[in-house]
N, C-alpha and C positions, 0 to 999 in steps of 0.2 A: 142577134145577140141575146142571150138568155141571162144576162147579168142579174136582173131583179130576181128571177126564179132561183139562180145559183146562190145568191146572197142569203135568201131566206132558208134554203135547203141546208146550207152549211151551218147556219146559226142554229136552226132546229135540231140538226143531227148531233150537235154538241150540247144541246139542252140549255141554251143560253137565251136570255131575253134581249131585246133591242137595247135596253138600258145597260145591261151587263156588257154587251159588246162595246157600246159607245164609251163606257167608262175605261175600257182597256186600250182603245186606239185614240192616240192623240189627235185632236182636231175634229173628231167625229162626235156628233150629238145624236141623241135618240131620234129626234125629228128628222135630221138628215138622213139617218139610216133607213127610217120609215119611208121616206121619199124615194130613196134608191131601190128599196125592196118592192115598192109599188110601181116603179117605173116612171114616176112623176118627174124625177130629176136623175141626171147621170153624174156619178162622182168624177172628179177630175182624175187624171192618170196618177198623180202622186197619192191620192186617197186609195185608188184601186191597188196600188203597190202595197200600201200599209195593211189593207184588208187581206191581201194575198199572203203576206207575211204572217199575220195574225192566225190565219186559218191553215197555214202551211201548205198552200196550193200555188201553182204557177199562175201567172196572169192569164195564160191561155185557158187553163182549167176554170178560172174565175169567170171569164167573159164568153166562153164557148157556147 
């Protein structure tokens, strides 16, 4: 699973900071996003869904 890499790539491709993304997704904090991007923690499925909707990608694209 390349979720950490994909999260960081999607964010950077859109020119967003971790704080900027966290402010736009309910229930997400900058520190949680940082942990997800580093692979320290895995987001729950409901958060993966919120992130995929925010970036307008499928769950498959997000976690592939």
